[in-house]
C-alpha positions in Angstrom: -9.4 65.4 11.4 -11.9 64.1 9.2 -12.2 64.5 5.5 -15.4 64.6 3.1 -15.4 63.5 -0.3 -18.2 64.8 -2.3 -18.9 61.9 -5.2 -21.0 63.1 -8.2 -23.3 60.6 -9.7 -23.1 62.7 -12.7 -19.5 62.5 -12.7 -19.4 59.1 -12.4 -21.3 56.5 -13.7 -25.3 57.5 -13.1 -27.0 59.2 -16.4 -26.2 63.2 -16.4 -30.3 63.5 -15.9 -29.9 63.0 -12.3 -27.4 63.3 -9.6 -26.8 61.8 -6.0 -24.0 63.0 -3.4 -22.7 61.1 -0.9 -20.5 61.1 1.7 -17.8 59.2 3.6 -16.3 59.8 6.7 -12.7 58.6 6.8 -10.9 59.0 10.2 -7.7 59.5 9.1 -5.7 62.3 7.6 -5.4 62.4 3.7 -6.2 64.5 1.3 -7.1 63.8 -2.8 -6.4 65.9 -5.8 -9.2 68.4 -6.7 -10.7 68.0 -3.1 -10.8 71.3 -0.8 -9.2 70.8 2.1 -11.3 73.2 4.1 -14.4 72.1 2.7 -16.5 70.6 6.1 -19.3 68.4 6.2 -21.8 66.6 8.4 -20.8 63.2 10.0 -22.5 60.5 7.7 -23.2 56.4 8.2 -21.5 53.4 6.7 -25.0 53.0 4.6 -24.2 56.1 2.4 -21.4 54.3 0.9 -23.8 51.0 0.6 -26.2 53.1 -1.1 -23.9 54.4 -3.2 -22.9 50.8 -4.3 -26.1 49.2 -4.4 -27.2 51.8 -6.9 -24.4 51.3 -9.1 -24.9 47.9 -9.4 -28.7 48.0 -10.1 -28.4 50.5 -12.6 -25.5 48.5 -14.4 -24.5 45.3 -12.7 -21.1 45.8 -14.4 -20.2 49.0 -12.3 -17.6 47.2 -10.0 -15.3 46.2 -13.2 -15.6 49.6 -14.4 -15.9 51.5 -11.8 -13.0 54.2 -11.3 -11.7 52.5 -7.8 -9.5 54.9 -6.5 -12.8 57.0 -5.3 -13.2 54.0 -2.8 -9.4 53.8 -1.8 -9.9 55.5 1.7 -12.8 52.4 2.2 -10.8 49.7 1.0 -7.5 50.4 2.6 -9.1 50.6 6.0 -10.3 46.8 7.2 -12.2 48.2 10.2 -13.9 50.6 8.0 -14.3 48.5 5.0 -15.6 45.6 7.9 -18.3 48.4 9.1 -19.2 48.8 5.1 -20.0 44.9 4.4 -21.9 44.5 7.8 -24.0 47.3 7.1 -25.1 45.8 3.4 -28.9 44.7 3.5 -28.1 42.5 0.9 -25.8 39.2 1.5 -25.2 39.2 -2.4 -24.1 42.5 -2.8 -21.7 42.1 0.6 -20.5 39.2 -1.5 -20.1 41.0 -4.6 -18.2 44.1 -3.0 -16.0 41.8 -0.9 -14.8 39.8 -4.6 -14.3 43.0 -6.2 -12.5 44.6 -3.4 -10.1 41.5 -3.4 -9.1 42.3 -6.8 -8.3 46.2 -6.5 -4.6 47.1 -5.9 -3.3 47.8 -2.3 -6.2 45.6 -0.6 -5.2 43.9 2.0 -7.5 41.1 3.5 -7.2 39.5 7.0 -8.8 36.8 9.0 -10.9 40.1 10.4 -12.5 40.7 7.0 -13.0 37.0 6.4 -14.7 36.5 9.4 -17.6 39.0 8.6 -18.0 38.0 5.2 -18.7 34.4 6.5 -20.6 35.8 9.1 -23.0 37.4 6.4 -23.0 34.5 4.3 -23.6 32.0 7.0 -26.7 34.1 8.4 -28.5 34.1 5.1 -27.8 30.1 4.6 -25.5 31.0 1.7 -23.3 28.1 2.3 -22.3 27.5 -1.0 -20.6 31.2 -1.3 -19.1 30.6 1.9 -17.4 27.6 1.1 -15.9 29.7 -2.1 -14.7 32.5 0.5 -13.6 29.7 3.1 -11.4 28.0 0.4 -9.6 31.4 -0.5 -9.0 31.8 3.5 -7.2 28.2 3.0 -5.5 29.4 -0.2 -4.1 32.9 1.5 -2.9 30.3 4.8 -4.7 32.3 7.1 -4.9 29.6 9.4 -5.5 31.8 12.2 -9.4 32.1 11.5 -10.9 29.6 13.7 -9.0 31.8 16.6 -10.9 34.6 15.3 -14.1 33.3 14.7 -14.3 31.9 18.3 -12.8 35.4 19.9 -15.9 37.4 17.9 -18.9 37.7 19.8 -21.2 36.3 17.1 -24.1 33.9 17.7 -22.8 30.5 18.6 -25.4 28.7 16.2 -23.1 30.8 13.4 -19.9 30.5 15.0 -20.5 26.5 14.8 -21.7 26.5 11.1 -18.9 28.8 10.0 -16.2 26.4 11.8 -17.6 23.0 10.8 -17.4 24.6 7.0 -13.7 25.3 8.0 -13.3 21.9 9.1 -15.0 20.1 5.9 -12.8 22.2 3.7 -10.0 21.1 5.9 -10.7 17.7 5.7 -11.3 17.5 1.8 -7.7 19.0 1.3 -6.7 16.0 3.8 -4.8 19.1 6.1 -4.4 16.6 9.4 -2.8 19.2 11.1 -5.2 22.1 10.7 -8.0 19.6 11.3 -6.8 18.6 14.6 -6.4 22.0 15.5 -9.6 23.5 14.8 -11.5 20.2 16.2 -9.6 20.9 19.4 -10.4 24.6 19.6 -14.0 23.8 19.1 -14.1 21.4 21.8 -12.4 23.6 24.3 -14.8 26.3 23.5 -17.4 23.8 23.7 -18.7 24.3 20.5 -19.5 20.5 19.1 -18.6 20.1 15.9 -20.7 17.8 13.6 -20.7 14.4 13.7 -19.9 14.4 9.5 -16.8 16.2 10.2 -15.7 13.9 12.9 -16.1 11.1 10.5 -14.2 13.1 7.3 -11.4 13.4 10.0 -11.7 9.6 11.0 -11.4 8.8 7.4 -8.5 10.9 6.7 -6.8 9.6 9.7 -7.3 6.0 8.9 -5.9 6.8 5.2 -2.8 8.1 6.8 -2.5 5.0 9.1 -2.8 7.3 12.5 -4.7 4.9 14.3 -4.0 6.5 17.9 -5.4 9.8 16.7 -8.4 7.9 15.1 -8.8 6.9 18.6 -8.9 9.8 20.5 -11.1 11.8 18.0 -13.5 9.2 18.7 -13.4 9.2 22.5 -13.5 12.9 22.9 -16.3 12.4 20.7 -18.1 10.3 23.2 -16.7 12.5 26.2 -18.7 16.3 24.5 -21.8 14.0 23.7 -21.4 13.8 19.9 -23.4 10.6 19.1 -21.7 8.0 17.1 -22.9 7.0 13.4 -22.5 3.6 11.6 -20.0 5.5 9.7 -17.9 6.6 12.8 -17.8 2.9 14.0 -17.0 1.5 10.3 -14.2 4.1 9.6 -12.7 3.2 12.9 -13.2 -0.6 12.6 -11.2 -0.2 8.8 -8.8 1.8 10.9 -8.0 -0.7 13.5 -7.9 -3.7 10.8 -5.5 -2.1 8.2 -3.5 -1.5 11.1 -3.4 -4.9 12.4 -5.3 -4.2 15.4 -8.3 -6.7 15.0 -8.9 -7.4 18.4 -9.5 -3.9 19.1 -12.1 -3.8 16.4 -13.5 -6.8 17.9 -13.9 -4.6 21.2 -15.5 -2.0 19.1 -18.1 -4.2 17.2 -19.4 -5.2 20.9 -19.3 -1.7 22.1 -21.3 -0.3 18.9 -23.9 -3.2 19.5 -23.9 -2.3 23.4 -24.7 1.8 21.9 -27.6 0.3 19.9 -26.1 1.0 16.7 -26.8 -2.2 14.7 -23.9 -3.4 12.7 -24.4 -3.4 8.7 -22.9 -6.0 6.1 -19.8 -2.9 5.6 -19.4 -3.8 9.2 -18.8 -7.4 9.0 -16.7 -7.3 5.9 -14.3 -5.2 7.3 -13.9 -7.2 10.0 -13.7 -10.8 8.1 -11.3 -8.9 6.2 -9.3 -7.9 8.9 -9.0 -11.2 10.3 -8.3 -13.0 7.4 -5.5 -10.9 7.0 -4.4 -12.1 10.6 -4.8 -15.7 9.5 -7.9 -15.8 12.1 -10.1 -18.0 9.5 -12.5 -19.7 11.9 -13.1 -16.2 13.6 -13.8 -14.9 9.8 -15.9 -17.9 9.3 -18.0 -17.3 12.2 -18.8 -14.1 11.2 -20.2 -14.8 8.3 -22.5 -17.4 9.9 -23.5 -14.4 12.1 -24.3 -12.4 9.0 -26.5 -14.8 7.7 -28.1 -15.8 11.1 -29.3 -11.9 11.7 -30.5 -11.4 7.8 -27.8 -9.6 6.5 -26.8 -9.9 2.6 -23.2 -11.5 1.9 -21.3 -11.2 -1.4 -18.1 -11.4 -2.9 -16.8 -9.0 -0.8 -17.8 -11.0 2.2 -15.7 -14.4 0.9 -12.8 -12.9 -0.9 -10.5 -12.0 2.0 -10.9 -15.2 3.2 -10.6 -17.1 0.3 -7.7 -15.1 -0.4 -6.0 -16.3 3.2 -6.7 -19.5 2.7 -5.2 -19.6 -1.1 -1.9 -17.2 0.7 -1.3 -20.2 3.6 -1.5 -22.9 0.7 -5.1 -24.3 2.5 -6.4 -25.3 -1.1 -9.3 -27.5 0.1 -10.6 -25.3 2.2 -10.4 -22.4 -0.2 -12.1 -24.1 -3.0 -15.1 -25.4 -0.3 -15.7 -21.9 0.8 -15.9 -21.0 -3.2 -18.7 -23.4 -3.8 -20.2 -22.1 -0.1 -20.1 -18.8 -1.6 -22.1 -19.7 -4.8 -24.7 -21.8 -2.8 -25.2 -18.6 -0.4 -25.8 -16.3 -3.8 -22.8 -14.5 -3.6 -21.6 -14.6 -7.5 -17.6 -14.8 -7.9 -15.8 -11.7 -8.9 -12.7 -11.1 -11.0 -10.9 -10.8 -7.5 -12.1 -14.0 -6.0 -10.7 -15.8 -9.5 -7.4 -13.5 -9.2 -7.6 -15.1 -5.2 -7.5 -18.6 -6.5 -4.7 -18.2 -9.7 -2.4 -16.5 -6.8 -2.8 -19.1 -4.4 -2.4 -21.9 -7.4 0.9 -20.0 -9.0 2.3 -20.0 -5.7 2.2 -23.7 -5.1 3.3 -24.0 -8.6 0.0 -26.0 -9.9 0.2 -23.8 -13.4 -1.9 -26.2 -15.3 -5.0 -25.7 -12.3 -4.2 -21.9 -12.6 -4.7 -21.7 -16.4 -8.1 -23.7 -16.0 -9.5 -20.7 -13.5 -8.6 -18.3 -16.3 -10.6 -20.4 -18.4 -13.6 -20.5 -15.7 -13.6 -17.0 -15.8 -13.7 -16.6 -19.7 -16.5 -19.1 -19.4 -18.4 -17.1 -16.4 -18.2 -13.7 -18.7 -15.7 -12.1 -16.5 -12.5 -10.4 -18.1 -9.2 -11.0 -16.6 -7.4 -8.2 -16.1 -4.1 -6.8 -15.7 -3.5 -8.3 -12.2 -5.0 -11.9 -13.7 -2.1 -11.9 -16.0 0.5 -10.1 -13.8 -0.3 -13.3 -11.4 0.5 -16.1 -14.3 3.1 -14.1 -15.7 4.8 -14.7 -11.9 3.9 -18.3 -11.9 5.5 -19.3 -14.8 8.5 -17.0 -14.3 8.5 -18.9 -10.5 8.5 -22.5 -12.3 11.2 -21.2 -15.0 8.7 -21.7 -17.9 9.8 -18.1 -19.8 8.0 -19.4 -23.1 4.7 -19.4 -21.4 5.2 -16.5 -19.4 5.9 -14.3 -22.5 2.8 -16.0 -24.2 0.8 -14.5 -21.8 2.3 -11.4 -22.1 1.6 -11.2 -25.7 -2.3 -12.3 -24.6 -2.7 -9.5 -22.3 -1.5 -6.9 -24.8 -3.9 -8.5 -27.6 -7.1 -8.3 -25.0 -6.0 -4.2 -25.1 -5.1 -4.6 -21.6 -1.5 -2.1 -20.6 1.3 -4.1 -19.2 2.5 -2.2 -16.0 5.9 -1.9 -14.3 4.7 -5.1 -12.1 4.7 -7.0 -15.4 7.6 -6.0 -16.8 9.6 -6.3 -13.2 8.0 -10.0 -13.0 9.3 -11.0 -16.7 12.8 -9.2 -15.8 12.9 -11.1 -12.7 12.4 -14.4 -14.5 14.8 -13.9 -17.2 17.5 -12.8 -14.6 16.9 -15.7 -12.9 18.0 -17.9 -15.6 20.6 -15.9 -16.8 19.4 -14.2 -19.7 21.1 -11.2 -18.9 21.0 -9.7 -22.7 17.2 -10.4 -23.2 16.7 -9.1 -20.2 18.1 -5.6 -21.5 15.9 -5.9 -24.6 12.9 -6.1 -22.5 14.1 -2.9 -20.3 14.2 -0.8 -23.3 11.1 -2.2 -24.7 9.1 -1.0 -21.3 10.9 2.3 -22.5 9.7 2.5 -25.9 6.0 1.9 -24.1 6.1 4.8 -22.2 7.1 3.0 -18.8 10.1 4.5 -17.0 12.3 2.0 -15.2 12.1 2.2 -11.3 14.0 1.5 -8.4 12.9 -2.2 -8.4 13.6 -3.0 -12.2 17.4 -2.0 -12.0 17.6 -3.5 -8.5 16.5 -6.9 -10.2 18.9 -6.3 -13.3 21.8 -5.7 -10.6 21.1 -9.0 -8.7 20.9 -10.6 -11.9 24.2 -9.6 -12.9 25.8 -10.3 -9.5 24.3 -14.0 -10.0 25.8 -14.3 -13.1 29.2 -13.0 -11.8 28.6 -10.2 -14.4 30.2 -7.3 -12.1 30.6 -4.9 -14.8 27.4 -5.7 -15.9 25.9 -4.7 -12.5 28.1 -1.5 -11.8 26.5 -0.4 -15.3 23.2 -1.1 -14.2 23.7 0.5 -10.7 25.2 3.7 -12.6 22.5 3.9 -15.1 19.9 4.0 -12.1 21.8 6.5 -10.7 22.2 8.4 -13.7 18.2 8.5 -13.9 18.0 10.1 -10.8 16.6 7.7 -8.7 17.2 7.3 -5.4 18.0 3.8 -3.5 15.4 2.1 -1.2 16.3 -0.5 1.1 15.6 -3.2 -1.2 18.0 -1.8 -3.8 20.8 -1.4 -0.4 20.1 -5.1 0.4 20.7 -6.4 -3.1 23.9 -4.5 -3.6 24.9 -5.9 0.0 23.8 -9.3 -0.9 25.7 -9.2 -3.8 29.1 -7.7 -2.6 29.1 -10.7 0.3 29.0 -13.3 -2.3 31.7 -12.1 -3.7 33.6 -11.7 -0.6 33.6 -7.9 -0.6 32.3 -7.7 3.3 33.9 -4.1 3.9 32.3 -3.0 0.5 29.0 -4.5 2.0 29.6 -2.8 5.4 30.1 0.4 3.6 27.1 0.2 1.7 25.6 -0.3 5.3 27.1 2.8 6.4 26.1 5.0 3.5 22.0 3.6 4.2 22.8 5.2 7.9 24.2 8.3 6.8 21.1 8.9 4.2 18.7 8.2 7.3 17.7 4.4 6.9 17.2 3.0 10.5 18.8 -0.2 11.6 17.4 -3.0 9.7 16.4 -6.6 10.6 16.6 -7.4 6.9 19.9 -5.6 6.2 20.9 -7.6 9.3 19.9 -10.8 8.4 21.5 -10.2 4.4 24.7 -9.4 6.7 24.6 -12.6 8.9 23.9 -14.8 6.1 26.4 -13.6 4.0 28.7 -13.7 6.5 28.0 -17.6 7.5 28.3 -18.6 4.0 31.9 -17.2 3.7 32.4 -19.1 6.8 32.8 -16.8 8.9 30.6 -17.6 11.7 32.5 -16.1 14.9 31.9 -12.5 12.4 28.2 -13.7 12.2 28.0 -14.1 15.9 29.5 -10.6 16.8 27.2 -9.0 14.2 24.0 -11.1 16.2 25.4 -9.5 19.4 25.8 -5.9 17.8 22.2 -6.1 16.1 20.7 -6.6 19.6 22.6 -3.6 21.4 20.9 -1.6 18.6 17.3 -2.8 19.6 17.0 -4.8 16.3 15.5 -8.1 17.7 16.5 -11.7 15.9 13.8 -13.0 14.2 13.5 -16.7 13.1 15.3 -15.9 9.7 18.6 -14.5 11.5 18.7 -18.2 13.4 18.2 -20.2 10.6 20.8 -18.5 8.8 23.4 -19.4 11.9 21.8 -23.3 12.4 22.0 -23.9 8.6 25.6 -22.6 8.7 26.8 -24.5 11.5 25.3 -27.9 10.3 27.0 -27.2 6.9 30.6 -27.0 8.6 29.2 -30.2 10.6 28.6 -28.7 13.5 25.3 -30.8 14.2 25.3 -30.3 18.1 26.4 -26.8 17.9 23.5 -26.1 15.3 20.9 -27.9 17.8 22.1 -25.8 20.5 21.0 -22.7 18.5 17.7 -24.1 17.6 16.7 -24.4 20.8 18.2 -21.2 22.3 15.7 -19.7 19.4 12.9 -21.9 21.0 13.6 -20.4 24.5 13.4 -16.9 22.9 9.6 -17.4 21.7 10.4 -17.9 18.3 8.8 -20.1 16.0 10.5 -21.9 13.5 9.8 -21.3 9.8 9.3 -24.2 7.4 13.2 -23.0 5.9 14.3 -23.9 9.7 13.1 -27.1 9.5 13.7 -28.1 5.9 17.2 -27.2 7.0 17.2 -29.4 10.2 15.5 -32.4 7.7 17.9 -32.1 5.0 21.1 -32.1 7.3 19.8 -35.3 9.2 18.3 -37.0 6.3 21.5 -36.5 4.6 23.5 -38.2 7.3 20.9 -41.3 7.4 19.4 -40.0 10.5 16.1 -40.7 9.1 14.3 -41.1 12.4 15.2 -37.5 13.5 14.7 -35.9 10.2 10.8 -37.7 10.7 10.4 -36.4 14.0 11.2 -33.0 12.8 8.6 -33.4 10.0 5.9 -34.3 12.2 6.8 -31.6 14.4 6.8 -28.6 12.1 3.2 -30.0 11.0 2.3 -30.2 14.3 2.7 -26.6 14.8 1.0 -25.8 11.7 3.9 -25.3 9.7 3.3 -26.8 6.0 5.8 -28.7 4.4 6.8 -27.2 1.2 8.7 -29.1 -2.3 11.7 -28.8 -0.7 11.1 -30.0 2.4 9.7 -33.1 0.9 12.8 -33.4 -1.4 14.8 -33.5 1.5 12.7 -36.6 3.1 12.7 -38.0 -0.5 16.8 -37.7 -0.8 17.2 -39.3 2.5 15.1 -42.6 1.7 16.6 -42.6 -1.8 19.9 -42.5 -0.4 19.1 -45.3 2.1 17.6 -47.7 -0.6 14.3 -47.1 1.0 12.3 -46.3 -2.3 8.8 -47.1 -1.0 8.9 -44.6 1.7 10.1 -42.3 -0.8 7.3 -43.0 -3.1 5.2 -42.5 -0.2 6.3 -39.3 0.6 6.0 -38.4 -3.3 2.6 -39.7 -3.0 1.7 -37.3 -0.2 3.4 -34.0 -1.6 0.5 -34.7 -4.9 -2.2 -35.4 -2.3 -1.5 -31.8 -0.6 -1.4 -30.1 -3.7 2.1 -29.6 -3.9 3.7 -30.4 -7.8 7.0 -32.5 -7.8 9.9 -30.2 -9.4 12.9 -31.1 -11.5 15.0 -31.9 -8.2 12.3 -34.3 -6.9 12.6 -36.4 -10.3 16.2 -36.0 -10.5 16.7 -37.7 -6.9 14.3 -40.4 -7.7 15.9 -40.6 -11.3 18.9 -41.1 -10.0 18.8 -43.5 -7.1 16.8 -45.8 -9.8 20.1 -45.6 -12.2 22.0 -46.4 -9.5 20.0 -49.7 -8.7 19.9 -50.2 -12.5 16.2 -49.7 -12.4 16.2 -47.9 -16.2 12.7 -48.7 -16.5 11.4 -46.7 -13.5 14.0 -43.9 -14.5 12.7 -43.7 -18.0 8.9 -43.7 -16.6 9.8 -40.7 -14.3 11.9 -39.2 -17.0 8.7 -39.3 -19.5 6.4 -37.9 -17.0 8.6 -35.4 -16.2 8.3 -34.1 -19.8 4.5 -34.7 -19.8 4.2 -32.5 -16.7 5.9 -29.5 -18.7 8.9 -29.8 -15.9 12.0 -29.1 -17.8 15.1 -31.6 -17.0 18.4 -30.0 -16.6 22.1 -31.1 -17.1 21.7 -32.9 -13.7 18.9 -34.6 -14.9 20.4 -36.1 -17.6 23.5 -36.3 -15.7 21.9 -38.7 -13.6 20.0 -40.3 -16.1 23.2 -41.2 -18.0 25.6 -41.5 -15.4 26.6 -44.8 -17.1 27.5 -44.1 -20.1 30.2 -42.3 -21.7 30.8 -38.6 -21.8 30.9 -38.6 -25.5 27.8 -40.7 -26.1 25.7 -38.3 -23.4 24.3 -35.6 -26.0 23.3 -38.1 -28.6 21.6 -40.5 -26.2 19.4 -37.7 -24.8 18.4 -36.8 -28.0 17.6 -40.5 -28.8 15.7 -40.9 -25.7 13.4 -37.8 -26.2 13.0 -38.7 -30.1 11.9 -42.3 -28.1 9.7 -40.8 -26.3 7.9 -38.8 -28.5 7.2 -41.4 -30.8 4.7 -43.5 -28.0 
C-alpha cells in the first residue's frame, strides 16, 4: 500500500499567508496519527521532498534545527529512500546539510551506502574539504567496508578514484596501516591507480613502523601498475632502508632512481651518509660527500654530523677533528648536534677537559647548549668518578632554565650507585619526584643494581618492591639486573626462577640473559654448568657471540687453564666470530701477568691489525706486565702511546707505575706520578696510597698522606 502524507506549510514553517502542499510516496505500510487512512494521492517523485527542504532552508536557514523532525521520519528511516532524496538534491551543499541534520536525528541509521552517496555528490562538485569531513565520519564510525561499496557502485571511475584516494589520505593521516594496505590492494586489483602522494604517505607510515618489506612491496607494486615514483618516494624508501640497517639496498635504490631519470637531491645524499655512518662505512660516506660537492649540491651540518658522530663513537678523534675542519671550509656551520657529537666522543674516552673546552667553544659561537649537551657531560664525569663536577653541571643546567630529564637523573643515580652512595641516591630519587619526574623501570633497576653491588640485599628488595607497587612492568634490562645480582650472591636457583618468569611473561630466549648466566656461573667457578648452558642456548636457537665466549675464556684463564682458554678462543674464531677489545684484553692480561710478554705483545698487535682499538684497560695490562718484569722504559712507552692516541691514564695506570717505582725504591719518580695524577684530577684511592706508602708502618700512613698532599699543594 502507499501512504500519502500531506504537509501544510502554514501549519509547519511557512508564513500563514502562503501554503504549499508536498506529497511523499512511502513504499512501506505504516500510518501517522491524524492522517486519513483512505486518503489517496497520485504518485510523486523525490524532488517534492527536495523542494520542501529547499524552501525551508531558503526562507529560514535554521529550519533544520527547529523543524519538527518526525514529519520526515519515513524518509530518514528508509536508507534507500533517503539516498534517492540526497541524489535528487540539485544543490550539493543542501544535500550535505540534509545529511548532517539527518545524522543528528534519533533513529537515523547511517550506512556505507549513504556515505557513498554524499561523498559522490561532494566529489562530483569538487567540495573536497566537506568530503574530507564526511570521510572522517566514516572512519570514526568504523565503516571500513566503504572501499568495497565504492568500488562496487557503478559510478564514474574518476570519481571513484578521487573518493578512494581521499579514504587513503585519511587512513594515512591516522597511521592506520592495515586499512591503508587494504584500500591500496583493492584499488590495484580494480585497476584504479592510487595517487603517488598517497603511496608516499603509505611508505612514510611503513618507514616509521620499521616495516621495510611492506614498504618494498608497495614500491614494486607502484612500478608494476605504472605509478611514477617521485623524489619523495625514493627518499622515503631510502630512509626506511638506512634506518633498518639495509644500506646496500639503499645504494641499489640510488642507482635505480638515477637510471630512471630521477636526480638525487641533498636529502637523498644526507640519508645515505647517515645510514653508511651508522654501519661504520666511513669511507663510502665520505665518498658521497665528495659526490655531492662534485654535482653542485649544497652540503650542511646535516651532511657532516652523522659521519662526525660515527668517528667519535669509534674513538677516531683525529678523523673527526679533520672532518669538522673540512666542514667549516666547505661553508657548513657546526650546530649544537655537531658539538654534542664531539662532546660525546671525548666523554666516552674520558677526556673531560677537552669535552668542557668544546662546551666553551659552543658558547663562543653563540650556540646554546641543550639538555643533551649537559646529559653527555654529566655522563662523562659520572663515568670517570668525578661526581662533584657532575653535580656542578647539574646545577648549571638548571641555572640555564633547562629542565633535567629522566636521563639526567638516571645518569646521576648510576654515578652515585657506582660509588656506593646509596643514601644520596635515595635522596636524589625523592628530588626527581618533587620536580615532577616519575622514576621509571631504569631508575629502579639502577638502584637495585647499586644495592646488589654494595651487598645490601634488604635495600635491593626495598627498591624492587617499590617498583612493583608503582605498577611498573619489569623489562628485560630489569630482569637482567636481578638475575645478575642473584648470581653475584651465589643464588643460582633464584636466578633461573627469574628466567622462567621472564619466559612466562612472553619474553623470548635472549642472548643477553644467557650471557649473564654464562658469566655469572663462570665467576662462581661452575665452568661445567656454564658449558652445558652454552649447549642449551644453541638448542633454543640463540647463537653465542663474542661476549659468551669471552666469559668462558676468561674463566679458564683465571683458573690457570691457559691451554683450554686458547682452545676456546680458536673455536670462537673458527665460528667466524670477531673478538672484541675485551676478549683480547683478557688474553693480554693473563699472558702479561705470567711474564709471557712476547705473547701479550703478539695479541696487542693482532687486535690493532684487525681494527680493534685497545682501551685504557688493555694498556694497563701491558704496562703492568712490563712493570713486573722491571722493564720500566717499555712500560713508559705504552704510557706515551696511549696519551698520543687520546686515551688518558686512569687511577689504575698511575697506581701500577707508582707501585713498581716504590718497589724499586724510586721515590722521586713515584712522587712525580702522584703529583701528575692530582694535577689531572684523577682521584687516587686506598690502593694508590697503599702502593705509595707500602714501606711505612700502618699507623703512619694516614698522617703521611696528609703531609704529602700538603707538601705537593705548597709547591
